[in-house]
C-alpha positions as CSV (number, residue, x, y, z in Angstrom):
1,M,0.0,0.0,0.0
2,T,1.4,3.4,-0.9
3,R,1.9,6.2,1.7
4,N,-0.8,8.4,-0.1
5,K,-3.4,5.6,0.1
6,L,-2.5,5.0,3.8
7,W,-3.0,8.6,4.7
8,G,-6.2,8.7,2.6
9,R,-7.6,5.9,4.8
10,L,-6.5,7.6,8.0
11,L,-8.2,10.9,6.9
12,R,-11.5,9.1,6.7
13,K,-11.2,7.8,10.3
14,P,-12.7,9.7,13.2
15,P,-10.6,12.7,14.3
16,A,-9.6,11.3,17.7
17,L,-8.3,8.1,16.1
18,F,-6.5,10.0,13.4
19,F,-4.6,12.1,15.8
20,L,-3.7,9.2,18.0
21,L,-2.3,7.2,15.0
22,A,-0.6,10.2,13.5
23,S,1.1,11.0,16.8
24,A,2.4,7.5,17.0
25,L,3.7,7.5,13.5
26,M,5.5,10.8,14.0
27,S,7.0,10.2,17.4
28,P,10.0,7.8,17.3
29,T,10.5,8.3,21.1
30,L,7.0,7.0,21.8
31,L,7.5,4.0,19.6
32,A,10.9,3.3,21.0
33,E,9.7,3.4,24.6
34,D,6.7,1.2,23.9
35,A,8.5,-1.3,21.6
36,G,12.0,-1.1,23.1
37,N,15.1,0.3,21.4
38,L,14.6,0.2,17.7
39,Y,18.1,1.4,17.0
40,N,20.1,-1.7,18.0
41,T,21.8,-3.0,14.8
42,E,25.5,-3.3,14.5
43,L,25.5,-0.1,12.5
44,D,23.5,1.7,15.2
45,I,26.1,0.5,17.8
46,A,28.9,1.7,15.6
47,M,27.2,5.1,15.3
48,G,26.6,5.2,19.0
49,Q,30.3,4.5,19.6
50,R,31.3,7.3,17.3
51,Y,29.1,9.8,19.2
52,F,30.4,8.5,22.5
53,E,34.0,8.9,21.6
54,R,33.4,12.4,20.3
55,Q,31.2,13.7,23.2
56,C,31.2,11.4,26.2
57,S,34.7,10.1,26.4
58,R,36.0,13.4,27.8
59,C,34.5,12.4,31.1
60,H,33.9,8.6,30.9
61,G,37.1,7.8,29.0
62,F,37.5,6.1,25.6
63,D,37.2,2.7,27.4
64,A,34.0,4.0,29.1
65,K,35.4,2.9,32.5
66,G,34.8,6.2,34.1
67,N,37.0,8.8,35.9
68,D,37.3,9.3,39.6
69,E,38.6,12.8,39.1
70,T,35.4,13.9,37.3
71,G,33.0,11.6,39.1
72,A,32.0,10.0,35.9
73,P,30.9,6.4,36.5
74,D,32.1,3.2,34.8
75,L,29.6,2.3,32.1
76,T,30.9,-1.2,31.4
77,G,29.4,-2.8,34.5
78,T,26.2,-2.5,36.5
79,L,24.6,0.9,36.1
80,S,23.4,2.5,39.3
81,R,21.0,5.1,37.9
82,A,19.3,3.1,35.2
83,S,18.2,-0.5,34.8
84,S,16.4,-0.4,31.4
85,D,17.0,1.1,27.9
86,T,14.4,3.8,28.6
87,G,16.1,4.7,31.9
88,I,19.5,5.0,30.1
89,F,17.8,7.1,27.4
90,N,16.3,9.5,30.0
91,V,19.6,9.9,31.8
92,I,21.3,10.9,28.6
93,R,18.5,13.1,27.3
94,E,17.7,14.8,30.6
95,G,21.0,14.6,32.5
96,V,21.2,14.0,36.3
97,S,20.5,17.0,38.5
98,G,23.2,17.9,41.0
99,T,25.9,16.1,39.1
100,A,28.3,16.8,36.2
101,M,26.1,14.7,34.0
102,L,24.5,17.3,31.7
103,P,21.7,16.5,29.2
104,V,22.6,16.2,25.5
105,A,21.9,19.2,23.4
106,A,18.3,19.6,22.5
107,E,19.1,19.4,18.8
108,V,20.5,15.9,19.1
109,P,18.0,13.5,17.5
110,D,16.3,10.8,19.6
111,A,17.7,8.2,17.2
112,T,21.2,9.3,18.1
113,V,20.5,8.9,21.8
114,W,19.0,5.4,21.2
115,Q,22.2,4.5,19.2
116,L,24.2,5.7,22.2
117,V,22.1,3.5,24.5
118,S,22.8,0.5,22.2
119,Y,26.5,1.2,22.4
120,I,26.5,1.4,26.2
121,N,24.6,-1.9,26.3
122,S,27.2,-3.5,24.0
123,L,29.9,-2.7,26.7
124,R,28.3,-5.1,29.2
125,Y,27.6,-8.8,29.1
126,D,26.0,-11.6,31.1
127,P,28.6,-12.8,33.6
128,S,26.6,-16.0,34.2
129,L,27.6,-17.1,30.7
130,V,31.3,-16.8,31.3
131,V,33.1,-20.1,31.9
132,L,36.3,-19.9,33.8
133,E,39.0,-22.5,34.4
134,G,39.8,-21.5,37.9
135,D,38.1,-22.3,41.2
136,A,36.7,-19.4,43.1
137,D,37.0,-21.1,46.6
138,S,40.7,-21.8,46.0
139,G,41.1,-18.2,44.8
140,R,39.6,-16.9,48.0
141,R,42.1,-18.8,50.1
142,L,44.9,-17.5,47.9
143,F,43.5,-13.9,48.3
144,N,43.6,-14.2,52.1
145,G,46.6,-16.3,52.4
146,Q,49.6,-16.9,50.1
147,A,49.0,-14.0,47.8
148,D,48.2,-11.7,50.8
149,C,45.8,-9.5,48.7
150,S,43.7,-8.8,51.8
151,G,46.7,-6.9,53.4
152,C,46.0,-4.0,51.0
153,H,42.5,-4.7,49.6
154,M,39.1,-4.8,51.3
155,V,36.3,-7.2,50.5
156,G,33.0,-7.0,52.4
157,G,34.4,-4.6,54.9
158,R,37.4,-6.7,55.9
159,G,41.0,-6.2,54.7
160,G,43.4,-3.3,54.2
161,R,43.0,0.2,52.9
162,L,46.2,0.6,50.8
163,G,44.4,-0.5,47.6
164,P,41.0,-0.3,46.0
165,D,38.0,-1.9,47.6
166,L,37.4,-5.1,45.6
167,S,34.0,-6.0,47.1
168,R,32.3,-5.6,43.7
169,I,35.2,-5.8,41.3
170,G,33.5,-8.6,39.3
171,E,30.7,-6.2,38.2
172,D,33.1,-3.9,36.4
173,H,35.9,-6.0,35.1
174,R,36.1,-8.9,32.7
175,P,38.3,-11.9,33.6
176,E,41.0,-10.8,31.1
177,D,41.1,-7.4,32.7
178,L,41.5,-9.0,36.1
179,L,44.4,-11.2,34.9
180,D,46.1,-8.2,33.3
181,A,45.9,-6.3,36.6
182,L,47.5,-9.2,38.4
183,V,50.4,-9.7,36.0
184,A,51.0,-6.1,34.9
185,P,49.6,-3.8,37.7
186,S,51.5,-0.7,36.5
187,A,50.1,-0.8,33.0
188,D,47.1,1.3,33.8
189,V,47.1,3.0,37.3
190,D,44.2,5.2,38.3
191,P,45.5,8.6,39.4
192,R,43.9,8.0,42.8
193,W,46.6,5.3,43.4
194,W,49.6,7.3,42.2
195,T,52.3,7.7,44.9
196,L,53.3,11.2,45.8
197,R,56.6,11.9,47.6
198,I,56.4,15.4,49.2
199,T,58.7,17.4,51.3
200,G,56.7,19.8,53.4
201,P,57.5,23.1,55.1
202,D,59.1,21.2,58.0
203,G,61.7,19.7,55.7
204,I,60.4,16.1,56.3
205,E,59.8,13.9,53.2
206,R,56.5,12.0,53.3
207,E,55.1,9.5,50.8
208,G,51.6,8.3,50.2
209,F,48.7,7.7,47.9
210,R,47.3,10.7,46.1
211,M,43.9,11.1,47.9
212,G,43.1,14.5,46.4
213,E,44.7,17.4,44.6
214,D,43.8,20.7,43.1
215,S,45.6,23.9,42.1
216,F,46.2,25.0,45.7
217,A,46.5,21.9,47.9
218,V,47.3,18.2,47.9
219,R,46.4,15.4,50.3
220,I,48.1,12.0,50.7
221,M,47.6,8.8,52.8
222,D,50.8,7.1,54.0
223,A,51.4,3.4,54.5
224,E,49.9,3.6,58.1
225,T,46.7,5.1,56.5
226,Q,47.5,8.5,58.1
227,L,46.4,11.5,56.1
228,W,48.6,14.5,55.3
229,S,47.6,17.8,53.7
230,F,49.9,20.4,52.2
231,D,49.4,23.8,50.7
232,K,51.2,23.7,47.4
233,S,52.8,27.1,48.1
234,D,54.6,25.5,51.1
235,I,55.9,22.4,49.4
236,Q,59.7,22.2,49.1
237,N,59.8,19.2,46.8
238,Y,57.1,17.2,45.0
239,E,57.6,13.9,43.1
240,R,54.8,11.9,41.4
241,I,55.2,8.1,40.9
242,E,52.7,6.8,38.5
243,E,53.6,3.1,38.9
244,S,51.5,0.8,41.1
245,T,52.7,-0.3,44.5
246,M,51.1,-3.6,43.9
247,P,53.5,-6.4,42.9
248,S,53.2,-8.4,39.8
249,Y,52.0,-12.0,40.4
250,D,53.3,-13.2,37.0
251,Q,56.2,-15.1,38.6
252,R,54.8,-15.3,42.2
253,L,51.8,-17.6,41.3
254,T,51.5,-20.5,38.9
255,E,49.1,-20.3,35.9
256,S,46.6,-22.4,37.8
257,E,46.8,-20.2,40.9
258,L,46.3,-17.1,38.7
259,D,43.2,-18.8,37.2
260,D,41.8,-19.4,40.7
261,L,42.4,-15.9,41.9
262,V,40.8,-14.5,38.8
263,A,37.8,-16.8,39.3
264,Y,37.4,-15.5,42.9
265,L,37.8,-11.8,42.0
266,F,35.2,-12.2,39.1
267,S,32.8,-13.7,41.6
268,L,32.8,-10.6,43.7
269,R,29.7,-8.6,43.0
270,R,26.6,-7.2,44.8
271,E,24.6,-9.9,46.5
272,E,21.1,-10.3,45.0
273,N,18.2,-10.0,47.4
């Protein structure tokens, strides 16, 4: 049936029905919300990635893993502010009040926003479908014993504070990412875990993790978890070390033990109620 014949039939319908149908035909957002995301092909995902890299990566990073400095969350794991395609769409379109997440420009078409939703969805996957060679129980024993990971990392409120809290690391990292972090920890160190070596106005050199820094002041946490704050104008010497303090386990653990440790770390995620 041609478009002209279709509209001819619609025009002969009662006015209320005509306007209802016309509104649905002319509103891609309404259709998408009712029928799900209609822009989810491989081409749509590629277009969403292109828009993300151009507009969103400045805060969320090219890998979409977020940025502690800007407060931008990791988009590759479980999303805290949206649990559906429509929810993600609304966050992008409307922004989040009181945060650095601004709405997209009004002139950005809804189709582009839906393509962005498809790209964000493509970054995540179902962890229940992942088959690992290691044993999580053996990995837990390694974590708390031979590998001594708990000396620096906290899980479920227990452990050290000299490394990131790993209680939900399995939500945001794939097994291959976890293995990379174990064998090459200095390859990608978050600025929060850089080491700063600072000589203050008292002439004493102190070293610790970079807890916070701006144009005027810097704060570090030393190995005893004590906090030190410095006005930059009073600092006598400042050295930044961007390597990780975490040792590589490439030679410390066997391949089988690494598999077990990865299996345990990948199992760490929020408990379902």
